[in-house]
C-alpha positions in Angstrom: 43.9 6.0 12.1 46.9 4.3 13.8 50.7 4.4 13.5 53.1 1.4 13.3 56.3 3.3 14.0 57.4 5.2 17.1 58.8 8.5 16.2 61.9 9.6 18.1 61.4 13.4 18.0 58.9 14.8 20.5 57.8 17.5 18.1 57.1 15.0 15.4 55.3 12.8 17.8 53.2 15.7 19.0 52.4 16.6 15.5 51.4 13.1 14.7 49.1 12.9 17.7 47.4 16.2 16.6 46.9 14.9 13.1 45.5 11.7 14.4 43.1 13.5 16.6 41.9 15.7 13.7 41.5 12.7 11.6 39.3 10.9 14.1 37.0 14.0 14.6 36.6 14.2 10.8 35.8 10.6 10.6 33.2 10.8 13.4 31.6 13.9 11.7 31.5 12.1 8.3 30.1 9.0 9.9 27.4 11.0 11.7 26.4 12.6 8.4 26.2 9.2 6.7 23.9 8.0 9.5 21.1 10.3 8.4 19.2 10.4 5.2 16.9 13.1 4.0 13.7 11.9 2.1 11.4 14.3 0.2 7.8 13.1 0.1 4.9 14.6 -1.8 2.1 15.0 0.6 1.8 14.2 4.3 4.3 11.5 5.3 3.5 11.2 9.1 1.0 8.4 8.7 2.0 6.9 5.4 5.8 6.8 5.5 7.2 7.5 9.0 6.4 4.1 10.5 8.2 2.3 7.7 11.2 4.6 7.8 11.4 4.0 11.5 11.7 0.3 10.8 14.6 1.0 8.4 16.3 3.0 11.2 15.9 0.1 13.6 17.4 -2.4 11.1 20.3 -0.2 9.9 20.9 2.5 12.4 20.5 5.1 9.7 18.0 7.8 10.6 15.6 9.1 8.0 14.6 12.8 8.1 11.4 13.1 6.1 10.3 16.4 4.6 6.6 16.5 3.5 6.1 18.9 0.6 2.8 19.7 -1.1 2.6 18.3 -4.6 1.8 21.8 -5.9 5.3 23.0 -4.8 7.2 19.8 -5.4 8.2 20.3 -9.0 9.7 23.7 -8.5 11.4 22.8 -5.3 13.2 19.8 -7.0 14.2 21.7 -10.0 15.8 24.4 -7.7 17.5 21.6 -5.8 19.0 20.2 -9.0 20.2 23.5 -10.2 22.0 24.2 -6.9 23.1 20.5 -6.5 21.8 20.5 -2.9 18.7 18.6 -2.0 17.5 15.3 -0.5 19.2 12.0 -0.6 16.0 10.1 -1.6 12.8 11.4 -3.1 9.5 10.2 -4.4 8.7 11.3 -8.0 5.3 11.3 -9.7 5.5 9.1 -12.8 4.6 11.9 -15.1 7.4 14.1 -13.6 10.1 11.5 -14.3 11.1 12.8 -17.8 11.7 16.3 -16.4 13.8 15.2 -13.5 15.8 12.7 -15.6 16.4 15.5 -18.2 17.5 18.0 -15.5 20.0 15.4 -14.1 18.2 15.5 -10.8 18.1 11.7 -10.5 20.9 9.2 -10.2 21.4 6.4 -12.7 20.9 3.2 -10.7 21.0 0.8 -13.6 23.8 -1.3 -12.0 21.8 -1.6 -8.8 18.7 -2.8 -10.7 20.6 -5.3 -12.8 22.6 -6.7 -9.9 19.7 -7.4 -7.5 17.1 -10.0 -8.6 14.6 -8.8 -5.9 14.1 -5.5 -7.8 14.4 -6.9 -11.3 12.1 -5.0 -13.7 9.9 -8.1 -14.3 8.9 -8.1 -10.7 6.9 -4.9 -11.3 3.9 -4.1 -13.5 5.2 -3.2 -17.0 3.5 0.2 -17.0 5.2 1.1 -13.8 8.6 -0.2 -14.8 8.4 1.8 -18.0 8.2 5.1 -16.0 11.7 4.4 -14.5 13.6 3.6 -17.7 15.0 6.2 -20.1 17.3 5.4 -23.0 17.9 2.0 -21.6 18.9 3.2 -18.1 17.1 3.1 -14.8 16.6 6.2 -12.6 14.2 4.8 -10.0 12.2 1.9 -8.6 8.4 1.7 -8.9 6.8 2.3 -5.5 3.1 2.7 -5.9 0.8 2.5 -8.8 -2.7 3.6 -9.9 -4.8 3.0 -12.9 -8.3 4.0 -14.0 -11.4 1.8 -14.1 -15.1 2.2 -14.6 -17.2 3.0 -11.5 -20.9 2.2 -12.0 -24.2 1.9 -10.2 -25.3 -1.7 -10.4 -28.9 -1.0 -9.4 -29.4 1.8 -12.0 -27.7 -0.2 -14.8 -29.9 -3.1 -14.0 -33.0 -0.9 -14.4 -32.0 -0.3 -18.1 -31.3 -3.9 -18.9 -27.6 -4.3 -17.9 -26.9 -6.9 -15.3 -23.1 -6.2 -15.5 -20.9 -3.2 -16.5 -20.7 -2.4 -20.2 -17.9 -4.3 -21.8 -17.5 -2.5 -25.1 -17.8 1.1 -26.4 -21.1 0.2 -28.0 -22.5 -1.0 -24.7 -21.2 2.0 -22.9 -22.9 4.4 -25.2 -26.2 2.4 -25.2 -26.3 2.1 -21.5 -25.4 5.8 -21.0 -28.1 6.9 -23.4 -30.8 4.9 -21.7 -29.8 6.1 -18.3 -29.9 9.7 -19.5 -33.6 9.3 -20.3 -34.6 9.1 -16.7 -35.4 12.8 -16.5 -34.0 16.4 -16.3 -30.3 16.7 -15.3 -29.9 12.9 -15.5 -27.0 11.5 -17.3 -25.4 8.1 -18.0 -21.7 8.6 -18.1 -19.2 11.3 -17.3 -16.8 12.4 -20.1 -14.2 13.9 -17.9 -13.3 17.4 -19.2 -10.8 18.0 -16.3 -8.7 14.9 -16.7 -5.8 15.4 -19.2 -5.4 11.6 -19.9 -9.0 10.9 -20.6 -9.2 11.5 -24.4 -5.7 10.0 -24.9 -6.8 6.9 -23.1 -9.8 6.4 -25.4 -7.6 7.2 -28.4 -5.3 4.3 -27.5 -8.3 2.0 -27.1 -9.2 2.9 -30.7 -5.7 2.0 -32.0 -4.1 5.5 -31.9 -0.4 6.0 -31.6 0.0 9.3 -29.7 3.6 10.0 -30.6 5.6 8.5 -33.4 9.4 9.3 -33.2 8.4 12.3 -31.0 6.0 13.5 -33.6 2.4 14.0 -32.4 -0.3 11.9 -34.1 -3.3 13.7 -32.6 -5.0 14.6 -35.9 -4.9 11.1 -37.3 -8.1 9.1 -37.8 -7.8 6.9 -34.8 -7.7 9.8 -32.3 -10.2 12.0 -34.2 -12.7 9.1 -34.3 -12.3 8.4 -30.6 -13.1 12.1 -29.8 -16.1 12.0 -32.1 -17.3 9.0 -30.1 -16.9 10.9 -26.8 -18.5 13.9 -28.2 -21.7 11.9 -29.0 -22.2 11.6 -25.2 -22.2 15.3 -24.7 -24.2 16.1 -27.8 -27.1 13.8 -27.0 -27.1 14.6 -23.2 -25.7 11.2 -22.1 -22.9 13.2 -20.4 -22.7 16.6 -18.9 -20.9 19.1 -21.2 -18.8 20.4 -18.3 -18.2 19.8 -14.6 -21.5 19.6 -12.7 -19.7 20.8 -9.5 -21.6 18.1 -7.6 -19.9 16.1 -4.8 -19.5 12.4 -5.2 -22.4 11.9 -2.9 -24.6 14.1 -5.0 -23.5 12.8 -8.4 -23.1 9.0 -7.7 -25.2 8.6 -4.6 -28.9 8.9 -4.2 -30.7 8.7 -7.6 -27.3 8.8 -9.4 -27.4 11.8 -11.8 -24.0 10.5 -13.1 -24.1 6.7 -12.5 -20.9 5.8 -14.5 -17.5 7.5 -14.5 -13.9 6.6 -14.9 -11.4 7.3 -12.1 -8.6 5.8 -9.9 -8.5 4.0 -6.6 -8.7 7.1 -4.5 -12.5 7.3 -5.3 -13.2 4.1 -3.4 -13.0 5.6 0.1 -14.9 8.7 -1.1 -17.8 6.6 -2.3 -17.8 4.5 0.9 -17.8 7.5 3.1 -19.9 10.0 1.3 -22.3 8.4 -1.2 -24.6 6.7 1.3 -24.8 3.5 -0.9 -25.0 -0.2 0.1 -22.2 -2.3 -1.2 -24.6 -4.1 -3.5 -25.5 -0.9 -5.2 -22.2 -0.1 -6.9 -19.1 -1.7 -8.3 -16.0 -1.2 -10.4 -15.1 -2.9 -13.7 -12.3 -2.9 -16.2 -12.7 -0.3 -18.9 -15.0 -1.1 -21.9 -13.1 -2.2 -24.9 -12.7 0.0 -28.0 -11.8 -1.1 -31.5 -8.4 -2.4 -30.4 -8.2 -2.6 -26.6 -9.4 -1.4 -23.2 -6.1 0.2 -22.4 -6.0 2.4 -19.3 -3.5 4.9 -18.0 -0.8 4.1 -15.5 0.1 6.6 -12.8 1.7 6.5 -9.4 5.1 7.3 -7.9 8.7 6.1 -8.1 11.5 6.1 -5.6 14.7 7.7 -6.8 18.1 8.8 -5.5 19.1 12.5 -5.8 22.0 12.7 -8.3 24.1 14.9 -6.0 23.7 12.9 -2.7 26.8 12.4 -0.6 25.3 9.3 0.9 24.7 7.1 -2.1 25.2 3.8 -0.3 22.5 4.3 2.3 20.2 6.1 -0.1 20.2 3.0 -2.4 19.7 0.8 0.7 16.7 2.9 1.7 15.1 2.8 -1.8 15.5 -1.0 -1.9 14.1 -1.3 1.6 11.0 0.8 0.8 10.4 -1.3 -2.4 10.2 -4.6 -0.6 6.9 -6.5 -0.8 6.2 -6.2 2.9 6.9 -2.4 2.9 4.8 -1.7 -0.2 2.0 -3.5 1.6 2.5 -1.4 4.7 2.5 1.7 2.6 -0.8 0.6 0.9 -2.4 0.0 4.3 -1.3 3.4 5.5 -2.2 5.4 2.4 -4.4 3.3 0.0 -1.6 3.7 -2.6 -1.4 0.4 -4.5 1.8 -1.7 -4.7 3.8 -2.0 -7.9 5.2 -5.4 -7.1 3.1 -8.0 -8.7 3.7 -10.5 -5.9 2.3 -8.1 -3.3 -1.2 -8.5 -4.8 -1.4 -12.0 -3.4 -1.7 -10.6 0.1 -5.0 -10.8 1.9 -5.3 -7.0 2.3 -5.7 -6.7 -1.5 -8.2 -9.6 -1.8 -11.3 -7.4 -2.0 -13.0 -8.0 -5.4 -13.1 -4.3 -6.2 -9.4 -3.9 -5.5 -8.7 -6.9 -7.7 -10.4 -5.2 -10.6 -7.6 -2.6 -10.5 -5.1 -5.5 -10.5 -6.6 -6.9 -13.7 -6.7 -3.5 -15.3 -3.0 -3.0 -14.6 -2.4 -5.8 -17.2 -3.8 -3.4 -19.8 -2.4 -0.1 -18.6 0.4 2.1 -19.8 1.7 5.5 -18.7 1.2 8.6 -20.9 4.2 9.3 -23.2 7.3 9.9 -21.1 8.5 13.2 -22.5 9.1 16.4 -20.5 6.5 18.4 -22.3 3.6 16.0 -21.6 2.0 17.9 -18.7 1.7 21.0 -20.9 0.4 18.9 -23.7 -2.3 17.5 -21.4 -3.4 21.0 -20.4 -3.5 22.1 -24.0 -5.7 19.1 -24.8 -8.2 20.1 -22.1 -8.6 23.5 -23.8 -9.1 21.8 -27.2 -11.7 19.4 -25.8 -13.5 22.4 -24.2 -13.9 23.9 -27.7 -15.4 20.7 -28.9 -17.7 20.0 -26.0 -18.9 23.5 -25.3 -18.6 25.3 -28.6 -19.3 22.5 -31.0 -16.0 23.0 -32.7 -15.1 20.7 -35.6 -13.1 17.8 -34.2 -10.8 17.3 -37.1 -10.0 21.0 -37.4 -9.5 21.4 -33.6 -7.1 18.4 -33.6 -5.2 19.8 -36.6 -4.6 22.9 -34.6 -3.7 21.0 -31.4 -1.3 18.8 -33.3 0.5 21.8 -34.8 0.6 23.4 -31.3 2.1 20.2 -29.9 4.8 20.0 -32.7 5.9 23.5 -31.9 6.0 22.8 -28.2 8.2 19.6 -28.6 10.5 21.4 -31.1 11.2 24.4 -28.8 
């Protein structure tokens, strides 16, 4: 603040000086507040995020205060922050949580930013990831890291039953699993995952199912019922365990491989390398076997978003864009094994491993689960329905009729 006129009266001059002094203190205080961002991160940020945030501070002078929050507490903490309108400036949001946080007005609409900056244009990211940030034509985040599911398999054991490569179709998967299960007691061929909410829905999509149509569930339609009948064949004939074996990855996939094929995400790579005691030549990953229509997988991961009630919007957006840059997504991958969502980043040498590139190929055929706020509860209800089918031999059609009605009621609440 400055003055162009000299005031004649001393009292007025003194008053003006006092006001100017107050104004400068306020400006400094405001400036100091704007030089610090708060970033909420699900998990431990020390290794994964802090080094990148420190680079942002060096470049911009804006400090980043990172708060690591366990994922188990993240949802409740954010909803509380939204209700009180006090929270972080920037946050990471799991892709399945996006509908809840958009609906609760926790996240800022950044559509103008996305449309005005070609470096973060939607087509730069995998379609499945980009879809998790867009609601009713508006953008509420930038894709940051991505994961999808592929088939893990024991090359040596599959070869012993006549398969020199991973099964490429549903028929081959069932045939190979059945043959592998004949090796002896407590030996299986494939794990039908009864603890993963997306598992049955993923197979249903491969069979041509539309999970929701105009927000109406389609879980009792033929395409989904047939896909669950297919999966149930594995448990009925002993090609898959009926429930969790409680074995470690070293016990189930290593050694003589009681469960030599399963579907999971990239986090299992390091577990197998560290705990299974296998040679590289003994195991591999492959794109999912194709069903009647596709080999569609499920897209997960995390997005970066700006808290709707931040008082530091300019720097918050600057930080989100910085973290989304190719070089920083690659740094984050090297620090955390969380795969980048920018397609261009996958040309980097650090992602050249043939197993990692399988995930890259699968991402071309991968979509998130339906982006509605009730989806997490729907997934948990599905697991209970599948348990009735796998353990109690419940009729698939009747079970899915009940599940479909239950879902309708949940959506219409």
